[in-house]
Backbone as CSV, one residue per row, in Angstrom:
resi,resn,N_x,N_y,N_z,CA_x,CA_y,CA_z,C_x,C_y,C_z
1,UNK,13.364,-25.462,-47.026,14.538,-25.362,-47.857,15.826,-25.504,-47.045
2,UNK,15.871,-24.957,-45.874,17.065,-25.056,-45.045,17.273,-26.503,-44.580
3,UNK,16.216,-27.192,-44.297,16.306,-28.603,-43.897,16.877,-29.449,-45.071
4,UNK,16.455,-29.152,-46.270,16.950,-29.848,-47.418,18.446,-29.553,-47.644
5,UNK,18.846,-28.303,-47.463,20.260,-27.935,-47.629,21.094,-28.668,-46.598
6,UNK,20.633,-28.751,-45.384,21.384,-29.469,-44.309,21.460,-30.970,-44.643
7,UNK,20.394,-31.529,-45.151,20.398,-32.951,-45.544,21.373,-33.197,-46.657
8,UNK,21.392,-32.329,-47.683,22.345,-32.464,-48.798,23.775,-32.396,-48.257
9,UNK,24.048,-31.453,-47.393,25.398,-31.326,-46.809,25.780,-32.615,-46.048
10,UNK,24.849,-33.218,-45.331,25.115,-34.457,-44.613,25.437,-35.565,-45.601
11,UNK,24.685,-35.688,-46.684,24.967,-36.707,-47.720,26.317,-36.424,-48.390
12,UNK,26.616,-35.173,-48.650,27.935,-34.803,-49.205,29.018,-35.312,-48.296
13,UNK,28.887,-35.072,-47.009,29.919,-35.537,-46.040,30.052,-37.051,-46.064
14,UNK,28.923,-37.753,-46.195,28.944,-39.220,-46.252,29.714,-39.715,-47.480
15,UNK,29.504,-39.094,-48.611,30.158,-39.497,-49.861,31.660,-39.120,-49.746
16,UNK,31.930,-37.929,-49.219,33.299,-37.444,-49.096,34.117,-38.305,-48.133
17,UNK,33.438,-39.026,-47.245,34.156,-39.916,-46.290,35.016,-40.945,-47.031
18,UNK,34.535,-41.413,-48.176,35.356,-42.381,-48.988,36.637,-41.702,-49.453
19,UNK,36.518,-40.450,-49.876,37.704,-39.729,-50.334,38.622,-39.395,-49.200
20,UNK,38.106,-39.068,-48.054,38.929,-38.671,-46.910,39.479,-39.861,-46.115
21,UNK,38.979,-41.069,-46.397,39.480,-42.231,-45.661,40.975,-42.326,-45.871
22,UNK,41.707,-42.557,-44.797,43.182,-42.606,-44.895,43.648,-43.792,-45.719
23,UNK,42.849,-44.830,-45.791,43.235,-45.985,-46.579,42.644,-45.867,-47.982
24,UNK,43.310,-46.402,-48.978,42.775,-46.364,-50.343,41.418,-47.063,-50.430
25,UNK,40.510,-46.488,-51.197,39.189,-47.043,-51.381,39.046,-47.491,-52.843
26,UNK,38.761,-48.774,-53.037,38.604,-49.344,-54.376,37.136,-49.624,-54.618
27,UNK,36.552,-49.065,-55.657,35.179,-49.363,-56.039,35.183,-50.495,-57.031
28,UNK,34.418,-51.538,-56.783,34.223,-52.657,-57.677,32.788,-52.593,-58.173
29,UNK,32.593,-52.191,-59.428,31.259,-51.845,-59.940,30.802,-52.887,-60.953
30,UNK,29.567,-53.371,-60.750,28.920,-54.211,-61.765,27.463,-53.811,-61.822
31,UNK,26.848,-54.013,-62.946,25.461,-53.592,-63.099,25.341,-52.086,-63.294
32,UNK,24.248,-51.528,-62.814,23.999,-50.074,-63.005,24.636,-49.244,-61.906
33,UNK,25.334,-48.207,-62.304,25.931,-47.241,-61.407,25.409,-45.863,-61.851
34,UNK,24.355,-45.448,-61.219,23.600,-44.272,-61.713,23.405,-43.276,-60.613
35,UNK,23.552,-41.977,-60.912,23.324,-40.919,-59.950,24.218,-41.019,-58.765
36,UNK,23.643,-41.364,-57.613,24.435,-41.477,-56.388,25.562,-42.478,-56.473
37,UNK,25.385,-43.509,-57.277,26.473,-44.469,-57.482,27.697,-43.831,-58.143
38,UNK,27.440,-42.934,-59.102,28.530,-42.183,-59.726,29.157,-41.216,-58.709
39,UNK,28.291,-40.591,-57.882,28.816,-39.718,-56.860,29.809,-40.460,-55.929
40,UNK,29.371,-41.618,-55.454,30.176,-42.402,-54.532,31.448,-42.932,-55.198
41,UNK,31.331,-43.500,-56.387,32.530,-44.049,-57.050,33.488,-42.946,-57.477
42,UNK,32.985,-41.741,-57.730,33.854,-40.636,-58.041,34.754,-40.229,-56.859
43,UNK,34.274,-40.540,-55.655,35.026,-40.217,-54.433,36.042,-41.314,-54.085
44,UNK,35.982,-42.414,-54.770,36.908,-43.542,-54.508,38.236,-43.302,-55.203
45,UNK,39.271,-43.921,-54.693,40.598,-43.737,-55.267,40.786,-44.495,-56.562
46,UNK,40.188,-45.650,-56.645,40.369,-46.518,-57.821,39.018,-47.111,-58.158
47,UNK,38.695,-47.139,-59.445,37.411,-47.660,-59.899,37.637,-48.823,-60.876
48,UNK,37.090,-49.984,-60.544,37.159,-51.170,-61.385,35.726,-51.551,-61.729
49,UNK,35.545,-52.165,-62.880,34.159,-52.569,-63.239,34.149,-53.813,-64.094
50,UNK,33.016,-54.482,-64.071,32.779,-55.607,-64.993,32.196,-55.027,-66.267
51,UNK,32.257,-55.781,-67.353,31.785,-55.299,-68.657,30.317,-54.965,-68.684
52,UNK,29.549,-55.509,-67.752,28.099,-55.259,-67.756,27.740,-53.930,-67.065
53,UNK,28.716,-53.219,-66.539,28.442,-51.959,-65.798,27.953,-50.893,-66.800
54,UNK,26.985,-50.124,-66.299,26.424,-48.999,-67.037,26.399,-47.809,-66.111
55,UNK,26.809,-46.646,-66.599,26.937,-45.451,-65.785,26.016,-44.335,-66.317
56,UNK,25.584,-43.448,-65.425,24.834,-42.276,-65.845,24.849,-41.216,-64.760
57,UNK,25.067,-40.004,-65.161,24.850,-38.847,-64.294,23.401,-38.479,-64.517
58,UNK,22.519,-39.279,-63.948,21.120,-39.294,-64.256,20.309,-38.113,-63.720
59,UNK,20.842,-37.428,-62.710,20.090,-36.370,-62.046,19.493,-35.382,-63.025
60,UNK,20.234,-35.000,-64.046,19.780,-34.014,-65.023,18.444,-34.476,-65.686
61,UNK,18.372,-35.739,-65.970,17.167,-36.291,-66.663,15.939,-36.287,-65.771
62,UNK,16.160,-36.218,-64.442,15.003,-36.184,-63.561,14.775,-34.799,-62.965
63,UNK,15.450,-33.799,-63.502,15.145,-32.426,-63.131,15.856,-31.905,-61.891
64,UNK,16.980,-32.503,-61.499,17.752,-31.957,-60.384,19.221,-31.796,-60.803
65,UNK,19.949,-31.142,-59.979,21.399,-30.934,-60.195,22.119,-31.946,-59.289
66,UNK,23.018,-32.714,-59.880,23.821,-33.665,-59.081,24.497,-32.849,-57.978
67,UNK,24.275,-33.250,-56.717,24.701,-32.393,-55.625,25.584,-32.979,-54.573
68,UNK,26.098,-34.203,-54.785,26.942,-34.743,-53.725,28.350,-35.175,-54.211
69,UNK,28.804,-34.596,-55.330,30.211,-34.770,-55.667,30.543,-35.057,-57.114
70,UNK,29.656,-35.583,-57.907,29.990,-35.885,-59.284,30.426,-34.662,-60.059
71,UNK,29.719,-33.559,-59.934,30.025,-32.368,-60.698,31.392,-31.781,-60.321
72,UNK,31.870,-32.079,-59.124,33.147,-31.566,-58.669,34.298,-32.526,-58.933
73,UNK,34.066,-33.834,-58.861,35.135,-34.809,-58.949,35.316,-35.410,-60.358
74,UNK,34.213,-35.713,-61.006,34.262,-36.401,-62.309,35.087,-35.676,-63.364
75,UNK,34.942,-34.353,-63.479,35.743,-33.685,-64.548,37.255,-33.741,-64.330
76,UNK,37.724,-33.911,-63.103,39.162,-34.007,-62.862,39.684,-35.332,-63.419
77,UNK,38.797,-36.313,-63.617,39.193,-37.616,-64.130,39.107,-37.723,-65.635
78,UNK,38.098,-37.087,-66.225,37.822,-37.322,-67.643,38.003,-36.096,-68.500
79,UNK,38.153,-34.954,-67.913,38.264,-33.694,-68.690,36.889,-33.044,-68.812
80,UNK,36.896,-31.755,-69.115,35.705,-30.940,-69.146,34.737,-31.250,-70.281
81,UNK,35.247,-31.436,-71.487,34.345,-31.586,-72.645,33.389,-32.755,-72.516
82,UNK,33.936,-33.962,-72.382,33.084,-35.149,-72.281,32.270,-35.137,-71.003
83,UNK,32.872,-34.687,-69.928,32.141,-34.568,-68.659,30.893,-33.724,-68.845
84,UNK,31.022,-32.589,-69.492,29.856,-31.720,-69.660,28.799,-32.389,-70.488
85,UNK,29.199,-33.079,-71.514,28.194,-33.824,-72.303,27.457,-34.827,-71.461
86,UNK,28.175,-35.614,-70.678,27.544,-36.639,-69.835,26.649,-36.039,-68.767
87,UNK,27.103,-34.946,-68.143,26.331,-34.290,-67.105,25.087,-33.598,-67.670
88,UNK,25.213,-32.972,-68.804,24.119,-32.199,-69.391,23.057,-33.075,-70.059
89,UNK,23.487,-34.218,-70.551,22.506,-35.142,-71.205,21.941,-36.167,-70.260
90,UNK,22.724,-36.590,-69.265,22.331,-37.647,-68.378,22.259,-39.022,-69.065
91,UNK,22.897,-39.122,-70.246,22.820,-40.353,-71.004,23.605,-41.475,-70.297
92,UNK,23.161,-42.713,-70.583,23.901,-43.873,-70.124,25.167,-44.021,-70.902
93,UNK,26.255,-44.458,-70.245,27.461,-44.794,-70.976,27.988,-46.127,-70.430
94,UNK,28.406,-47.017,-71.345,28.826,-48.348,-70.924,30.216,-48.353,-70.309
95,UNK,30.519,-49.490,-69.676,31.842,-49.642,-69.007,33.013,-49.419,-69.963
96,UNK,32.882,-49.895,-71.204,33.993,-49.707,-72.179,34.278,-48.225,-72.348
97,UNK,33.195,-47.396,-72.467,33.412,-45.947,-72.616,33.994,-45.352,-71.324
98,UNK,33.492,-45.799,-70.189,34.012,-45.272,-68.900,35.513,-45.562,-68.764
99,UNK,35.949,-46.711,-69.269,37.378,-47.028,-69.253,38.152,-46.162,-70.211
100,UNK,37.628,-45.999,-71.421,38.305,-45.220,-72.466,38.473,-43.785,-72.039
101,UNK,37.482,-43.200,-71.338,37.577,-41.785,-70.955,38.355,-41.542,-69.680
102,UNK,38.738,-42.624,-69.001,39.558,-42.475,-67.803,38.800,-42.493,-66.470
103,UNK,37.488,-42.779,-66.518,36.774,-42.870,-65.267,37.082,-44.206,-64.545
104,UNK,37.260,-45.257,-65.305,37.624,-46.532,-64.756,39.108,-46.805,-64.915
105,UNK,39.686,-47.539,-63.980,41.070,-47.962,-64.069,41.217,-49.250,-64.846
106,UNK,40.311,-50.168,-64.604,40.369,-51.483,-65.276,38.971,-52.058,-65.497
107,UNK,38.922,-52.955,-66.458,37.633,-53.604,-66.800,37.829,-55.102,-66.779
108,UNK,36.827,-55.781,-66.203,36.885,-57.243,-66.091,35.701,-57.878,-66.800
109,UNK,35.836,-59.140,-67.166,34.808,-59.831,-67.956,33.489,-59.999,-67.230
110,UNK,33.558,-60.326,-65.902,32.343,-60.577,-65.161,32.549,-60.205,-63.701
111,UNK,31.503,-60.355,-62.900,31.545,-59.977,-61.509,32.617,-60.754,-60.699
112,UNK,32.728,-62.052,-60.959,33.708,-62.833,-60.210,35.132,-62.384,-60.523
113,UNK,35.429,-62.127,-61.792,36.752,-61.656,-62.193,37.016,-60.246,-61.599
114,UNK,35.970,-59.456,-61.558,36.044,-58.108,-60.958,36.432,-58.199,-59.498
115,UNK,35.735,-59.031,-58.741,36.049,-59.168,-57.323,37.425,-59.713,-57.057
116,UNK,37.857,-60.664,-57.905,39.189,-61.217,-57.760,40.260,-60.145,-58.095
117,UNK,40.003,-59.359,-59.117,40.909,-58.295,-59.500,40.979,-57.217,-58.423
118,UNK,39.835,-56.863,-57.826,39.833,-55.864,-56.763,40.620,-56.380,-55.555
119,UNK,40.445,-57.620,-55.216,41.162,-58.214,-54.082,42.650,-58.217,-54.355
120,UNK,43.064,-58.628,-55.552,44.485,-58.665,-55.887,45.101,-57.253,-55.833
121,UNK,44.393,-56.291,-56.327,44.875,-54.892,-56.282,44.997,-54.395,-54.853
122,UNK,43.974,-54.721,-54.032,44.024,-54.294,-52.631,45.206,-54.953,-51.924
123,UNK,45.470,-56.227,-52.213,46.604,-56.926,-51.588,47.937,-56.308,-52.047
124,UNK,47.998,-55.937,-53.319,49.226,-55.274,-53.834,49.469,-53.951,-53.105
125,UNK,48.435,-53.160,-52.966,48.578,-51.895,-52.239,48.922,-52.140,-50.771
126,UNK,48.246,-53.118,-50.155,48.463,-53.417,-48.716,49.866,-53.939,-48.428
127,UNK,50.548,-54.415,-49.449,51.932,-54.914,-49.270,52.934,-53.797,-49.105
128,UNK,52.501,-52.558,-49.351,53.396,-51.398,-49.214,53.337,-50.837,-47.805
129,UNK,54.318,-50.038,-47.416,54.306,-49.458,-46.082,53.043,-48.610,-45.884
130,UNK,52.266,-48.845,-44.821,50.984,-48.142,-44.637,51.117,-46.623,-44.566
131,UNK,52.128,-46.117,-43.876,52.252,-44.681,-43.795,52.567,-44.039,-45.163
132,UNK,53.325,-44.730,-46.009,53.609,-44.202,-47.322,52.343,-44.223,-48.174
133,UNK,51.560,-45.262,-48.121,50.298,-45.319,-48.877,49.368,-44.226,-48.430
134,UNK,49.204,-44.046,-47.117,48.347,-42.996,-46.615,48.861,-41.631,-46.975
135,UNK,50.170,-41.454,-46.922,50.761,-40.172,-47.290,50.610,-39.875,-48.768
136,UNK,50.748,-40.847,-49.616,50.532,-40.615,-51.057,49.112,-40.159,-51.298
137,UNK,48.137,-40.836,-50.714,46.719,-40.455,-50.894,46.502,-39.020,-50.425
138,UNK,47.044,-38.704,-49.248,46.887,-37.347,-48.682,47.483,-36.303,-49.619
139,UNK,48.686,-36.542,-50.118,49.342,-35.576,-50.997,48.605,-35.412,-52.327
140,UNK,48.078,-36.526,-52.863,47.331,-36.451,-54.122,46.119,-35.512,-53.921
141,UNK,45.341,-35.729,-52.880,44.194,-34.878,-52.629,44.537,-33.432,-52.359
142,UNK,45.585,-33.225,-51.561,45.996,-31.868,-51.240,46.420,-31.139,-52.516
143,UNK,47.204,-31.827,-53.347,47.684,-31.210,-54.582,46.543,-30.930,-55.537
144,UNK,45.593,-31.833,-55.655,44.439,-31.606,-56.501,43.672,-30.364,-56.039
145,UNK,43.477,-30.213,-54.759,42.657,-29.161,-54.237,43.378,-27.817,-54.089
146,UNK,44.711,-27.833,-54.048,45.470,-26.614,-53.778,46.427,-26.201,-54.866
147,UNK,46.671,-27.050,-55.863,47.563,-26.697,-56.938,48.952,-27.324,-56.808
148,UNK,49.687,-27.269,-57.887,51.000,-27.906,-57.968,52.000,-27.326,-56.997
149,UNK,52.167,-26.028,-57.020,53.166,-25.396,-56.178,52.926,-25.680,-54.696
150,UNK,51.683,-25.505,-54.276,51.361,-25.765,-52.844,51.506,-27.258,-52.537
151,UNK,51.158,-28.101,-53.508,51.334,-29.568,-53.351,52.779,-29.954,-53.174
152,UNK,53.660,-29.293,-53.930,55.087,-29.563,-53.796,55.595,-29.151,-52.429
153,UNK,55.165,-27.983,-51.959,55.561,-27.534,-50.644,55.077,-28.499,-49.568
154,UNK,53.834,-28.967,-49.716,53.231,-29.850,-48.754,53.973,-31.180,-48.672
155,UNK,54.275,-31.789,-49.835,55.004,-33.077,-49.804,56.397,-32.906,-49.294
156,UNK,57.064,-31.795,-49.571,58.392,-31.560,-49.030,58.353,-31.526,-47.491
157,UNK,57.392,-30.820,-46.957,57.253,-30.709,-45.514,56.876,-32.051,-44.915
158,UNK,55.985,-32.789,-45.560,55.542,-34.078,-45.053,56.703,-35.069,-45.007
159,UNK,57.486,-35.142,-46.084,58.621,-36.048,-46.118,59.710,-35.613,-45.136
160,UNK,59.950,-34.343,-45.019,60.968,-33.854,-44.074,60.613,-34.271,-42.652
161,UNK,59.348,-34.334,-42.342,58.891,-34.728,-40.996,58.915,-36.237,-40.786
162,UNK,58.819,-37.015,-41.873,58.612,-38.458,-41.741,59.846,-39.306,-42.102
163,UNK,60.787,-38.794,-42.849,61.879,-39.597,-43.380,63.068,-39.466,-42.413
164,UNK,63.785,-40.541,-42.079,63.451,-41.899,-42.441,62.504,-42.501,-41.418
165,UNK,61.612,-43.337,-41.910,60.695,-44.042,-40.998,61.227,-45.463,-40.797
166,UNK,60.653,-46.130,-39.794,61.067,-47.547,-39.591,60.678,-48.376,-40.817
167,UNK,59.506,-48.091,-41.393,59.069,-48.860,-42.573,60.016,-48.600,-43.764
168,UNK,60.493,-47.407,-43.905,61.438,-47.120,-45.012,62.726,-47.885,-44.805
169,UNK,63.219,-47.915,-43.594,64.447,-48.658,-43.287,64.215,-50.155,-43.508
170,UNK,63.017,-50.644,-43.170,62.700,-52.069,-43.402,62.602,-52.361,-44.892
171,UNK,62.070,-51.453,-45.693,61.975,-51.665,-47.122,63.330,-51.787,-47.746
172,UNK,64.266,-50.943,-47.357,65.658,-50.967,-47.875,66.343,-52.262,-47.426
173,UNK,66.231,-52.601,-46.168,66.859,-53.813,-45.654,66.295,-55.039,-46.343
174,UNK,64.978,-55.145,-46.528,64.385,-56.270,-47.178,64.843,-56.393,-48.644
175,UNK,64.957,-55.252,-49.308,65.439,-55.253,-50.678,66.875,-55.787,-50.761
176,UNK,67.726,-55.288,-49.881,69.130,-55.701,-49.887,69.309,-57.183,-49.488
177,UNK,68.401,-57.635,-48.568,68.457,-59.028,-48.132,67.605,-59.979,-48.978
178,UNK,66.974,-59.428,-50.008,66.132,-60.200,-50.922,65.062,-61.047,-50.197
179,UNK,64.300,-60.303,-49.342,63.227,-60.925,-48.579,61.989,-60.028,-48.627
180,UNK,60.874,-60.569,-48.242,59.654,-59.788,-48.167,59.711,-58.887,-46.941
181,UNK,59.409,-57.590,-47.131,59.459,-56.695,-45.969,58.300,-56.952,-44.998
182,UNK,58.538,-56.624,-43.751,57.523,-56.731,-42.681,57.311,-55.295,-42.142
183,UNK,56.238,-54.680,-42.643,55.950,-53.281,-42.266,55.117,-53.231,-40.993
184,UNK,55.363,-52.182,-40.191,54.676,-52.021,-38.947,53.830,-50.731,-38.883
185,UNK,53.981,-49.880,-39.895,53.254,-48.643,-39.866,53.918,-47.580,-38.996
186,UNK,55.235,-47.745,-38.798,56.002,-46.783,-37.990,57.113,-46.201,-38.799
């Protein structure tokens, strides 16, 4: 039993690595996303899917408790009521429903359109100052895990330590000069 507990903790850490990654993580989902797939995509920052995607918190149907993140992350995205139904039944739900309930950010017609959309979104994010993007992700997670008041204190302290940055100054200069900014991550 202790060996199994340690193995579960190791898998939890592996899934949580996507959430802890300093860079935004975009999941591009097509086909079946079941059990561990839902665990992993729940840890991603943004979830995109093709219309053929099918989701399920399947663990319940096979007699186990989802144990690497779905039960902790999924309800913050979709709310308690529907989450509980999906977790307790283990039923399949299509991409259209996943979009409607807020698990997915966007839906694409097919896999090729999905990959193109994921790339375009990644490029849009990458065009922003890297330290700001990383800071936004960090503050989002901190606020989710610690509450609004503590999150506000955290972001105030973080900005007080970082502003103005070279990238912020470059963003303002590029705007005023009507040119594309060149960010350095400083």
